[in-house]
ROKE-558719 format. One line per field, with one value per atom (N, C-alpha, C, O): residue number from 1; residue in three letters; chain; atom name; x, y, z. Coordinates in steps of 0.05 Angstrom, whole numbers, plus 5000, padded with zeros to 4 digits. Example, Ala and Ser with C-alpha at 12.3 -4.5 7.8 and 13.67 -1.06 7.14 Angstrom:
2
k	c(1, 1, 1, 1, 2, 2, 2, 2) $
r	c(ALA, ALA, ALA, ALA, SER, SER, SER, SER) $
c	c(A, A, A, A, A, A, A, A) $
a	c(N, CA, C, O, N, CA, C, O) $
xx	c(5264, 5246, 5264, 5285, 5257, 5273, 5258, 5268) $
yy	c(4886, 4910, 4934, 4934, 4955, 4979, 5001, 5023) $
zz	c(5156, 5156, 5156, 5169, 5142, 5143, 5157, 5161) $
END
This chain:
136
k	c(1, 1, 1, 1, 2, 2, 2, 2, 3, 3, 3, 3, 4, 4, 4, 4, 5, 5, 5, 5, 6, 6, 6, 6, 7, 7, 7, 7, 8, 8, 8, 8, 9, 9, 9, 9, 10, 10, 10, 10, 11, 11, 11, 11, 12, 12, 12, 12, 13, 13, 13, 13, 14, 14, 14, 14, 15, 15, 15, 15, 16, 16, 16, 16, 17, 17, 17, 17, 18, 18, 18, 18, 19, 19, 19, 19, 20, 20, 20, 20, 21, 21, 21, 21, 22, 22, 22, 22, 23, 23, 23, 23, 24, 24, 24, 24, 25, 25, 25, 25, 26, 26, 26, 26, 27, 27, 27, 27, 28, 28, 28, 28, 29, 29, 29, 29, 30, 30, 30, 30, 31, 31, 31, 31, 32, 32, 32, 32, 33, 33, 33, 33, 34, 34, 34, 34, 35, 35, 35, 35, 36, 36, 36, 36, 37, 37, 37, 37, 38, 38, 38, 38, 39, 39, 39, 39, 40, 40, 40, 40, 41, 41, 41, 41, 42, 42, 42, 42, 43, 43, 43, 43, 44, 44, 44, 44, 45, 45, 45, 45, 46, 46, 46, 46, 47, 47, 47, 47, 48, 48, 48, 48, 49, 49, 49, 49, 50, 50, 50, 50, 51, 51, 51, 51, 52, 52, 52, 52, 53, 53, 53, 53, 54, 54, 54, 54, 55, 55, 55, 55, 56, 56, 56, 56, 57, 57, 57, 57, 58, 58, 58, 58, 59, 59, 59, 59, 60, 60, 60, 60, 61, 61, 61, 61, 62, 62, 62, 62, 63, 63, 63, 63, 64, 64, 64, 64, 65, 65, 65, 65, 66, 66, 66, 66, 67, 67, 67, 67, 68, 68, 68, 68, 69, 69, 69, 69, 70, 70, 70, 70, 71, 71, 71, 71, 72, 72, 72, 72, 73, 73, 73, 73, 74, 74, 74, 74, 75, 75, 75, 75, 76, 76, 76, 76, 77, 77, 77, 77, 78, 78, 78, 78, 79, 79, 79, 79, 80, 80, 80, 80, 81, 81, 81, 81, 82, 82, 82, 82, 83, 83, 83, 83, 84, 84, 84, 84, 85, 85, 85, 85, 86, 86, 86, 86, 87, 87, 87, 87, 88, 88, 88, 88, 89, 89, 89, 89, 90, 90, 90, 90, 91, 91, 91, 91, 92, 92, 92, 92, 93, 93, 93, 93, 94, 94, 94, 94, 95, 95, 95, 95, 96, 96, 96, 96, 97, 97, 97, 97, 98, 98, 98, 98, 99, 99, 99, 99, 100, 100, 100, 100, 101, 101, 101, 101, 102, 102, 102, 102, 103, 103, 103, 103, 104, 104, 104, 104, 105, 105, 105, 105, 106, 106, 106, 106, 107, 107, 107, 107, 108, 108, 108, 108, 109, 109, 109, 109, 110, 110, 110, 110, 111, 111, 111, 111, 112, 112, 112, 112, 113, 113, 113, 113, 114, 114, 114, 114, 115, 115, 115, 115, 116, 116, 116, 116, 117, 117, 117, 117, 118, 118, 118, 118, 119, 119, 119, 119, 120, 120, 120, 120, 121, 121, 121, 121, 122, 122, 122, 122, 123, 123, 123, 123, 124, 124, 124, 124, 125, 125, 125, 125, 126, 126, 126, 126, 127, 127, 127, 127, 128, 128, 128, 128, 129, 129, 129, 129, 130, 130, 130, 130, 131, 131, 131, 131, 132, 132, 132, 132, 133, 133, 133, 133, 134, 134, 134, 134, 135, 135, 135, 135, 136, 136, 136, 136) $
r	c(MET, MET, MET, MET, CYS, CYS, CYS, CYS, LEU, LEU, LEU, LEU, LEU, LEU, LEU, LEU, PHE, PHE, PHE, PHE, GLY, GLY, GLY, GLY, ASN, ASN, ASN, ASN, ASP, ASP, ASP, ASP, ALA, ALA, ALA, ALA, TRP, TRP, TRP, TRP, VAL, VAL, VAL, VAL, LEU, LEU, LEU, LEU, THR, THR, THR, THR, MET, MET, MET, MET, ILE, ILE, ILE, ILE, ASP, ASP, ASP, ASP, ASN, ASN, ASN, ASN, HIS, HIS, HIS, HIS, LYS, LYS, LYS, LYS, LYS, LYS, LYS, LYS, GLN, GLN, GLN, GLN, LYS, LYS, LYS, LYS, PRO, PRO, PRO, PRO, GLN, GLN, GLN, GLN, LYS, LYS, LYS, LYS, PRO, PRO, PRO, PRO, ILE, ILE, ILE, ILE, GLY, GLY, GLY, GLY, GLN, GLN, GLN, GLN, ALA, ALA, ALA, ALA, SER, SER, SER, SER, ARG, ARG, ARG, ARG, HIS, HIS, HIS, HIS, PHE, PHE, PHE, PHE, ILE, ILE, ILE, ILE, TRP, TRP, TRP, TRP, GLN, GLN, GLN, GLN, ARG, ARG, ARG, ARG, VAL, VAL, VAL, VAL, THR, THR, THR, THR, GLY, GLY, GLY, GLY, LEU, LEU, LEU, LEU, ALA, ALA, ALA, ALA, ASN, ASN, ASN, ASN, ILE, ILE, ILE, ILE, PRO, PRO, PRO, PRO, LEU, LEU, LEU, LEU, VAL, VAL, VAL, VAL, VAL, VAL, VAL, VAL, PHE, PHE, PHE, PHE, PHE, PHE, PHE, PHE, ILE, ILE, ILE, ILE, ALA, ALA, ALA, ALA, SER, SER, SER, SER, LEU, LEU, LEU, LEU, LEU, LEU, LEU, LEU, ILE, ILE, ILE, ILE, HIS, HIS, HIS, HIS, ARG, ARG, ARG, ARG, GLY, GLY, GLY, GLY, ALA, ALA, ALA, ALA, ASP, ASP, ASP, ASP, HIS, HIS, HIS, HIS, ALA, ALA, ALA, ALA, THR, THR, THR, THR, ILE, ILE, ILE, ILE, ILE, ILE, ILE, ILE, ALA, ALA, ALA, ALA, TYR, TYR, TYR, TYR, PHE, PHE, PHE, PHE, GLY, GLY, GLY, GLY, HIS, HIS, HIS, HIS, PRO, PRO, PRO, PRO, LEU, LEU, LEU, LEU, ILE, ILE, ILE, ILE, ALA, ALA, ALA, ALA, LEU, LEU, LEU, LEU, ILE, ILE, ILE, ILE, MET, MET, MET, MET, LEU, LEU, LEU, LEU, VAL, VAL, VAL, VAL, PHE, PHE, PHE, PHE, ILE, ILE, ILE, ILE, LEU, LEU, LEU, LEU, SER, SER, SER, SER, ALA, ALA, ALA, ALA, LEU, LEU, LEU, LEU, TRP, TRP, TRP, TRP, HIS, HIS, HIS, HIS, MET, MET, MET, MET, ARG, ARG, ARG, ARG, LEU, LEU, LEU, LEU, GLY, GLY, GLY, GLY, MET, MET, MET, MET, GLU, GLU, GLU, GLU, ASN, ASN, ASN, ASN, VAL, VAL, VAL, VAL, ILE, ILE, ILE, ILE, ASP, ASP, ASP, ASP, ASP, ASP, ASP, ASP, TYR, TYR, TYR, TYR, ILE, ILE, ILE, ILE, HIS, HIS, HIS, HIS, HIS, HIS, HIS, HIS, LYS, LYS, LYS, LYS, ALA, ALA, ALA, ALA, PHE, PHE, PHE, PHE, HIS, HIS, HIS, HIS, LYS, LYS, LYS, LYS, PHE, PHE, PHE, PHE, ALA, ALA, ALA, ALA, TYR, TYR, TYR, TYR, LEU, LEU, LEU, LEU, LEU, LEU, LEU, LEU, ASN, ASN, ASN, ASN, LEU, LEU, LEU, LEU, ILE, ILE, ILE, ILE, PHE, PHE, PHE, PHE, THR, THR, THR, THR, LEU, LEU, LEU, LEU, PHE, PHE, PHE, PHE, VAL, VAL, VAL, VAL, ALA, ALA, ALA, ALA, VAL, VAL, VAL, VAL, VAL, VAL, VAL, VAL, CYS, CYS, CYS, CYS, ILE, ILE, ILE, ILE, LEU, LEU, LEU, LEU, ALA, ALA, ALA, ALA, LEU, LEU, LEU, LEU, VAL, VAL, VAL, VAL, LYS, LYS, LYS, LYS, LEU, LEU, LEU, LEU, THR, THR, THR, THR, LEU, LEU, LEU, LEU, THR, THR, THR, THR) $
c	c(A, A, A, A, A, A, A, A, A, A, A, A, A, A, A, A, A, A, A, A, A, A, A, A, A, A, A, A, A, A, A, A, A, A, A, A, A, A, A, A, A, A, A, A, A, A, A, A, A, A, A, A, A, A, A, A, A, A, A, A, A, A, A, A, A, A, A, A, A, A, A, A, A, A, A, A, A, A, A, A, A, A, A, A, A, A, A, A, A, A, A, A, A, A, A, A, A, A, A, A, A, A, A, A, A, A, A, A, A, A, A, A, A, A, A, A, A, A, A, A, A, A, A, A, A, A, A, A, A, A, A, A, A, A, A, A, A, A, A, A, A, A, A, A, A, A, A, A, A, A, A, A, A, A, A, A, A, A, A, A, A, A, A, A, A, A, A, A, A, A, A, A, A, A, A, A, A, A, A, A, A, A, A, A, A, A, A, A, A, A, A, A, A, A, A, A, A, A, A, A, A, A, A, A, A, A, A, A, A, A, A, A, A, A, A, A, A, A, A, A, A, A, A, A, A, A, A, A, A, A, A, A, A, A, A, A, A, A, A, A, A, A, A, A, A, A, A, A, A, A, A, A, A, A, A, A, A, A, A, A, A, A, A, A, A, A, A, A, A, A, A, A, A, A, A, A, A, A, A, A, A, A, A, A, A, A, A, A, A, A, A, A, A, A, A, A, A, A, A, A, A, A, A, A, A, A, A, A, A, A, A, A, A, A, A, A, A, A, A, A, A, A, A, A, A, A, A, A, A, A, A, A, A, A, A, A, A, A, A, A, A, A, A, A, A, A, A, A, A, A, A, A, A, A, A, A, A, A, A, A, A, A, A, A, A, A, A, A, A, A, A, A, A, A, A, A, A, A, A, A, A, A, A, A, A, A, A, A, A, A, A, A, A, A, A, A, A, A, A, A, A, A, A, A, A, A, A, A, A, A, A, A, A, A, A, A, A, A, A, A, A, A, A, A, A, A, A, A, A, A, A, A, A, A, A, A, A, A, A, A, A, A, A, A, A, A, A, A, A, A, A, A, A, A, A, A, A, A, A, A, A, A, A, A, A, A, A, A, A, A, A, A, A, A, A, A, A, A, A, A, A, A, A, A, A, A, A, A, A, A, A, A, A, A, A, A, A, A, A, A, A, A, A, A, A, A, A, A, A, A, A, A, A, A, A, A, A, A, A, A, A, A, A, A, A, A, A, A, A, A, A, A, A, A, A, A, A, A, A, A, A, A, A, A) $
a	c(N, CA, C, O, N, CA, C, O, N, CA, C, O, N, CA, C, O, N, CA, C, O, N, CA, C, O, N, CA, C, O, N, CA, C, O, N, CA, C, O, N, CA, C, O, N, CA, C, O, N, CA, C, O, N, CA, C, O, N, CA, C, O, N, CA, C, O, N, CA, C, O, N, CA, C, O, N, CA, C, O, N, CA, C, O, N, CA, C, O, N, CA, C, O, N, CA, C, O, N, CA, C, O, N, CA, C, O, N, CA, C, O, N, CA, C, O, N, CA, C, O, N, CA, C, O, N, CA, C, O, N, CA, C, O, N, CA, C, O, N, CA, C, O, N, CA, C, O, N, CA, C, O, N, CA, C, O, N, CA, C, O, N, CA, C, O, N, CA, C, O, N, CA, C, O, N, CA, C, O, N, CA, C, O, N, CA, C, O, N, CA, C, O, N, CA, C, O, N, CA, C, O, N, CA, C, O, N, CA, C, O, N, CA, C, O, N, CA, C, O, N, CA, C, O, N, CA, C, O, N, CA, C, O, N, CA, C, O, N, CA, C, O, N, CA, C, O, N, CA, C, O, N, CA, C, O, N, CA, C, O, N, CA, C, O, N, CA, C, O, N, CA, C, O, N, CA, C, O, N, CA, C, O, N, CA, C, O, N, CA, C, O, N, CA, C, O, N, CA, C, O, N, CA, C, O, N, CA, C, O, N, CA, C, O, N, CA, C, O, N, CA, C, O, N, CA, C, O, N, CA, C, O, N, CA, C, O, N, CA, C, O, N, CA, C, O, N, CA, C, O, N, CA, C, O, N, CA, C, O, N, CA, C, O, N, CA, C, O, N, CA, C, O, N, CA, C, O, N, CA, C, O, N, CA, C, O, N, CA, C, O, N, CA, C, O, N, CA, C, O, N, CA, C, O, N, CA, C, O, N, CA, C, O, N, CA, C, O, N, CA, C, O, N, CA, C, O, N, CA, C, O, N, CA, C, O, N, CA, C, O, N, CA, C, O, N, CA, C, O, N, CA, C, O, N, CA, C, O, N, CA, C, O, N, CA, C, O, N, CA, C, O, N, CA, C, O, N, CA, C, O, N, CA, C, O, N, CA, C, O, N, CA, C, O, N, CA, C, O, N, CA, C, O, N, CA, C, O, N, CA, C, O, N, CA, C, O, N, CA, C, O, N, CA, C, O, N, CA, C, O, N, CA, C, O, N, CA, C, O, N, CA, C, O, N, CA, C, O, N, CA, C, O, N, CA, C, O, N, CA, C, O, N, CA, C, O, N, CA, C, O, N, CA, C, O, N, CA, C, O, N, CA, C, O, N, CA, C, O, N, CA, C, O, N, CA, C, O, N, CA, C, O, N, CA, C, O, N, CA, C, O) $
xx	c(7202, 7202, 7200, 7186, 7214, 7215, 7213, 7227, 7197, 7195, 7211, 7207, 7229, 7245, 7237, 7231, 7238, 7231, 7256, 7275, 7257, 7279, 7270, 7248, 7286, 7279, 7253, 7234, 7252, 7229, 7218, 7199, 7228, 7219, 7218, 7230, 7202, 7201, 7222, 7225, 7236, 7256, 7247, 7242, 7244, 7235, 7259, 7273, 7262, 7285, 7275, 7256, 7287, 7280, 7302, 7325, 7294, 7313, 7307, 7285, 7326, 7322, 7345, 7366, 7339, 7360, 7365, 7386, 7346, 7349, 7366, 7374, 7373, 7390, 7417, 7418, 7438, 7465, 7478, 7476, 7491, 7505, 7531, 7547, 7534, 7559, 7577, 7566, 7603, 7620, 7617, 7614, 7618, 7615, 7640, 7638, 7663, 7688, 7704, 7702, 7720, 7739, 7759, 7763, 7770, 7787, 7811, 7816, 7825, 7848, 7840, 7855, 7818, 7809, 7800, 7805, 7788, 7780, 7804, 7803, 7825, 7849, 7863, 7873, 7864, 7875, 7859, 7870, 7832, 7815, 7820, 7822, 7823, 7829, 7855, 7857, 7876, 7902, 7902, 7913, 7890, 7889, 7873, 7879, 7853, 7837, 7855, 7853, 7871, 7889, 7911, 7918, 7922, 7944, 7934, 7947, 7911, 7900, 7892, 7895, 7882, 7876, 7900, 7899, 7922, 7947, 7959, 7969, 7957, 7967, 7951, 7962, 7925, 7908, 7914, 7909, 7926, 7931, 7950, 7942, 7974, 7991, 7980, 7985, 7967, 7956, 7934, 7932, 7916, 7895, 7907, 7898, 7927, 7940, 7953, 7950, 7966, 7978, 7957, 7960, 7934, 7913, 7901, 7897, 7895, 7883, 7903, 7896, 7929, 7949, 7952, 7955, 7950, 7951, 7928, 7932, 7905, 7881, 7884, 7877, 7894, 7896, 7918, 7914, 7940, 7961, 7952, 7960, 7936, 7927, 7899, 7886, 7891, 7865, 7867, 7885, 7848, 7847, 7864, 7864, 7878, 7894, 7876, 7854, 7887, 7871, 7871, 7887, 7854, 7850, 7876, 7882, 7891, 7915, 7936, 7950, 7938, 7957, 7950, 7968, 7925, 7916, 7920, 7928, 7914, 7918, 7947, 7955, 7964, 7993, 8003, 8020, 7993, 8002, 7994, 8011, 7968, 7959, 7967, 7965, 7977, 7987, 8016, 8026, 8030, 8058, 8059, 8042, 8077, 8077, 8080, 8067, 8096, 8099, 8074, 8065, 8062, 8036, 8015, 7998, 8014, 7994, 7998, 7978, 8023, 8028, 8018, 8006, 8024, 8014, 7984, 7972, 7971, 7942, 7931, 7910, 7944, 7936, 7936, 7918, 7958, 7960, 7938, 7926, 7933, 7912, 7885, 7869, 7879, 7853, 7850, 7829, 7870, 7868, 7867, 7851, 7883, 7882, 7855, 7844, 7845, 7820, 7797, 7779, 7797, 7775, 7777, 7756, 7801, 7804, 7794, 7780, 7802, 7794, 7763, 7751, 7752, 7722, 7709, 7689, 7719, 7708, 7709, 7690, 7732, 7735, 7716, 7704, 7713, 7694, 7665, 7650, 7658, 7630, 7626, 7603, 7646, 7643, 7637, 7622, 7650, 7644, 7615, 7601, 7605, 7577, 7558, 7538, 7565, 7548, 7548, 7527, 7571, 7573, 7556, 7544, 7556, 7542, 7512, 7497, 7503, 7474, 7458, 7434, 7471, 7456, 7462, 7484, 7442, 7446, 7434, 7441, 7416, 7406, 7427, 7439, 7433, 7456, 7455, 7475, 7432, 7430, 7434, 7448, 7421, 7424, 7453, 7464, 7465, 7493, 7512, 7529, 7509, 7525, 7520, 7538, 7494, 7487, 7499, 7508, 7498, 7510, 7540, 7551, 7553, 7582, 7588, 7607, 7571, 7575, 7571, 7586, 7550, 7545, 7568, 7576, 7578, 7601, 7625, 7638, 7631, 7653, 7649, 7667, 7625, 7619, 7621, 7633, 7610, 7612, 7641, 7649, 7656, 7685, 7700, 7716, 7696, 7710, 7701, 7718, 7675, 7666, 7679, 7689, 7679, 7691, 7721, 7732, 7734, 7763, 7769, 7787, 7753, 7758, 7753, 7769, 7732, 7726, 7749, 7758, 7758, 7780, 7806, 7820, 7812, 7837, 7836, 7856, 7813, 7811, 7814, 7827, 7802, 7805, 7834, 7844, 7848, 7876, 7893, 7912, 7888, 7902, 7898, 7916, 7873, 7867, 7882, 7893, 7884, 7899, 7929, 7942, 7939, 7968, 7976, 7997, 7958, 7965, 7958, 7964, 7945, 7937, 7961, 7958) $
yy	c(0864, 0893, 0897, 0883, 0917, 0922, 0952, 0968, 0960, 0988, 0992, 0978, 1011, 1018, 1045, 1063, 1049, 1075, 1091, 1082, 1116, 1135, 1154, 1151, 1175, 1195, 1209, 1209, 1221, 1236, 1227, 1239, 1205, 1197, 1167, 1152, 1158, 1129, 1123, 1138, 1102, 1094, 1067, 1048, 1067, 1043, 1030, 1042, 1005, 0990, 0965, 0952, 0958, 0933, 0913, 0918, 0890, 0869, 0846, 0835, 0838, 0817, 0797, 0799, 0777, 0758, 0736, 0723, 0731, 0707, 0713, 0694, 0738, 0745, 0755, 0774, 0741, 0749, 0761, 0750, 0784, 0797, 0782, 0778, 0775, 0763, 0785, 0804, 0783, 0803, 0803, 0782, 0826, 0829, 0820, 0811, 0823, 0818, 0798, 0798, 0782, 0765, 0782, 0805, 0770, 0785, 0798, 0822, 0784, 0795, 0818, 0838, 0815, 0836, 0861, 0884, 0857, 0879, 0895, 0920, 0881, 0895, 0910, 0932, 0899, 0913, 0938, 0960, 0935, 0958, 0980, 1004, 0973, 0991, 1006, 1030, 0990, 1002, 1021, 1043, 1013, 1030, 1056, 1077, 1054, 1078, 1098, 1122, 1088, 1105, 1116, 1140, 1100, 1108, 1130, 1151, 1126, 1146, 1172, 1194, 1168, 1192, 1209, 1233, 1195, 1210, 1222, 1245, 1208, 1219, 1243, 1261, 1243, 1265, 1291, 1313, 1290, 1314, 1333, 1356, 1325, 1344, 1350, 1372, 1330, 1335, 1356, 1373, 1355, 1375, 1402, 1423, 1403, 1428, 1440, 1464, 1423, 1433, 1444, 1465, 1429, 1438, 1464, 1482, 1467, 1492, 1515, 1537, 1510, 1530, 1539, 1563, 1520, 1527, 1545, 1564, 1538, 1555, 1583, 1603, 1585, 1611, 1628, 1652, 1615, 1630, 1642, 1664, 1627, 1636, 1650, 1652, 1658, 1672, 1698, 1714, 1702, 1726, 1725, 1744, 1703, 1700, 1696, 1687, 1703, 1699, 1669, 1653, 1663, 1635, 1623, 1600, 1638, 1627, 1620, 1600, 1636, 1630, 1604, 1588, 1601, 1576, 1552, 1531, 1555, 1532, 1525, 1502, 1545, 1541, 1527, 1509, 1536, 1525, 1495, 1478, 1490, 1462, 1445, 1420, 1457, 1442, 1434, 1418, 1444, 1436, 1407, 1398, 1391, 1362, 1354, 1335, 1368, 1361, 1367, 1352, 1390, 1397, 1378, 1369, 1370, 1351, 1324, 1310, 1316, 1290, 1291, 1272, 1313, 1316, 1316, 1304, 1329, 1330, 1302, 1295, 1287, 1260, 1242, 1227, 1244, 1229, 1238, 1221, 1264, 1275, 1263, 1254, 1264, 1254, 1224, 1216, 1208, 1179, 1173, 1156, 1186, 1181, 1189, 1175, 1213, 1222, 1204, 1198, 1195, 1178, 1150, 1138, 1140, 1114, 1116, 1098, 1137, 1141, 1144, 1133, 1158, 1161, 1134, 1128, 1118, 1092, 1074, 1060, 1074, 1058, 1068, 1051, 1094, 1104, 1097, 1091, 1098, 1091, 1061, 1053, 1045, 1016, 1012, 0994, 1028, 1026, 1033, 1020, 1054, 1062, 1040, 1034, 1029, 1007, 0983, 0972, 0976, 0953, 0958, 0940, 0982, 0989, 0991, 0984, 1000, 1007, 0990, 0992, 0975, 0959, 0930, 0920, 0916, 0888, 0867, 0844, 0875, 0856, 0850, 0868, 0824, 0816, 0827, 0837, 0826, 0835, 0866, 0876, 0880, 0910, 0917, 0937, 0901, 0906, 0904, 0921, 0883, 0879, 0901, 0911, 0908, 0929, 0956, 0971, 0962, 0987, 0987, 1008, 0965, 0963, 0968, 0982, 0956, 0960, 0989, 1001, 1002, 1030, 1048, 1067, 1041, 1056, 1054, 1074, 1030, 1026, 1041, 1054, 1039, 1053, 1083, 1096, 1094, 1123, 1132, 1152, 1117, 1124, 1123, 1141, 1102, 1100, 1123, 1134, 1129, 1151, 1177, 1192, 1184, 1209, 1209, 1230, 1186, 1184, 1189, 1204, 1177, 1180, 1209, 1220, 1222, 1250, 1268, 1285, 1264, 1280, 1276, 1295, 1251, 1246, 1257, 1268, 1255, 1266, 1297, 1309, 1310, 1338, 1346, 1366, 1330, 1335, 1331, 1347, 1311, 1306, 1329, 1339, 1339, 1361, 1386, 1401, 1391, 1414, 1411, 1430, 1387, 1382, 1385, 1395, 1376, 1377, 1404, 1408, 1421, 1447, 1466, 1489) $
zz	c(5294, 5298, 5328, 5343, 5338, 5366, 5371, 5358, 5390, 5398, 5423, 5443, 5423, 5446, 5456, 5440, 5482, 5493, 5498, 5510, 5488, 5493, 5514, 5525, 5519, 5539, 5532, 5547, 5508, 5500, 5473, 5462, 5462, 5436, 5434, 5450, 5415, 5409, 5388, 5369, 5392, 5373, 5361, 5375, 5335, 5321, 5309, 5293, 5316, 5304, 5291, 5301, 5269, 5255, 5262, 5257, 5272, 5277, 5259, 5260, 5243, 5224, 5229, 5217, 5246, 5254, 5234, 5235, 5217, 5199, 5174, 5160, 5169, 5146, 5157, 5172, 5149, 5156, 5131, 5109, 5134, 5112, 5106, 5124, 5081, 5073, 5061, 5050, 5064, 5052, 5022, 5010, 5010, 4981, 4965, 4943, 4978, 4964, 4981, 5005, 4968, 4983, 4999, 4992, 5020, 5038, 5023, 5028, 5006, 4992, 4974, 4972, 4960, 4942, 4958, 4950, 4982, 4998, 5009, 5010, 5016, 5026, 5004, 5008, 4980, 4957, 4951, 4945, 4952, 4948, 4968, 4961, 4993, 5015, 5010, 5013, 5003, 4999, 4975, 4977, 4952, 4929, 4934, 4922, 4950, 4956, 4972, 4967, 4990, 5005, 4987, 4990, 4970, 4952, 4933, 4930, 4921, 4903, 4918, 4907, 4942, 4958, 4965, 4963, 4972, 4977, 4952, 4953, 4930, 4905, 4896, 4883, 4902, 4893, 4908, 4898, 4932, 4947, 4932, 4927, 4924, 4909, 4881, 4870, 4869, 4842, 4842, 4824, 4862, 4865, 4871, 4860, 4889, 4895, 4870, 4865, 4854, 4829, 4810, 4798, 4807, 4789, 4798, 4781, 4824, 4834, 4831, 4824, 4837, 4834, 4805, 4799, 4787, 4758, 4750, 4735, 4760, 4754, 4766, 4753, 4791, 4804, 4791, 4788, 4783, 4770, 4744, 4736, 4729, 4703, 4703, 4683, 4727, 4729, 4714, 4717, 4696, 4680, 4655, 4640, 4651, 4626, 4602, 4605, 4579, 4555, 4547, 4557, 4528, 4519, 4508, 4514, 4493, 4480, 4501, 4498, 4522, 4544, 4559, 4565, 4564, 4578, 4560, 4570, 4535, 4516, 4514, 4514, 4513, 4512, 4538, 4537, 4561, 4587, 4589, 4594, 4585, 4588, 4565, 4566, 4543, 4520, 4523, 4507, 4543, 4548, 4556, 4572, 4544, 4549, 4579, 4588, 4594, 4623, 4638, 4655, 4633, 4646, 4638, 4654, 4612, 4602, 4616, 4622, 4620, 4634, 4663, 4672, 4677, 4704, 4705, 4723, 4686, 4685, 4679, 4689, 4662, 4655, 4681, 4686, 4696, 4721, 4740, 4754, 4742, 4759, 4751, 4768, 4725, 4715, 4722, 4733, 4716, 4721, 4751, 4759, 4767, 4796, 4808, 4824, 4800, 4811, 4803, 4819, 4778, 4769, 4782, 4788, 4785, 4798, 4827, 4837, 4840, 4868, 4870, 4888, 4851, 4850, 4846, 4860, 4828, 4823, 4848, 4855, 4862, 4886, 4908, 4922, 4911, 4931, 4924, 4943, 4899, 4892, 4896, 4902, 4892, 4898, 4928, 4935, 4945, 4974, 4979, 4995, 4967, 4970, 4960, 4973, 4937, 4925, 4944, 4949, 4954, 4973, 4998, 5008, 5008, 5033, 5029, 5048, 5007, 5004, 4984, 4985, 4967, 4948, 4954, 4951, 4964, 4974, 4955, 4957, 4937, 4918, 4897, 4886, 4893, 4877, 4848, 4838, 4835, 4808, 4806, 4789, 4825, 4825, 4832, 4821, 4849, 4857, 4833, 4829, 4818, 4794, 4773, 4760, 4770, 4751, 4759, 4742, 4785, 4795, 4791, 4784, 4795, 4790, 4760, 4754, 4743, 4714, 4707, 4691, 4717, 4711, 4722, 4709, 4745, 4756, 4738, 4732, 4728, 4710, 4683, 4674, 4672, 4646, 4650, 4633, 4671, 4676, 4679, 4667, 4694, 4698, 4672, 4666, 4656, 4631, 4612, 4598, 4611, 4594, 4601, 4584, 4627, 4636, 4630, 4622, 4634, 4628, 4599, 4592, 4581, 4552, 4544, 4529, 4554, 4548, 4557, 4542, 4582, 4593, 4578, 4572, 4571, 4557, 4529, 4520, 4515, 4489, 4490, 4472, 4510, 4513, 4518, 4507, 4534, 4540, 4515, 4511, 4500, 4475, 4456, 4442, 4454, 4436, 4445, 4428, 4471, 4481, 4475, 4468, 4478, 4474, 4445, 4439, 4427, 4398, 4385, 4362, 4400, 4388, 4388, 4379) $
END
């Protein structure tokens, strides 16, 4: 532990030289992760714009009109792509947070598992809701 003097404040820093951080992922897997995060981020831009525009256009519409709109097969397909892309992007982002802040190996694996389970649960719920809208 080392105390450093600042202009008007004490700065406390912890120096731990005996522990070196190892990368959490192999190099190839890390670059694929980086690329997919950018691809899903770019894909989400027009999909989010479409979703928000759809909501604004149908603002004040009755329930039947909204059900008919989101039940259209092309709209449902775009919404499916939006759901999958957004959830995949969310999962990748949470993996970055887990890699940065959880260093204990067992907790790290458990957090990855919880991230996957949560993402799959939300995906299944959203897809089932979309199927219900489409078939109504």
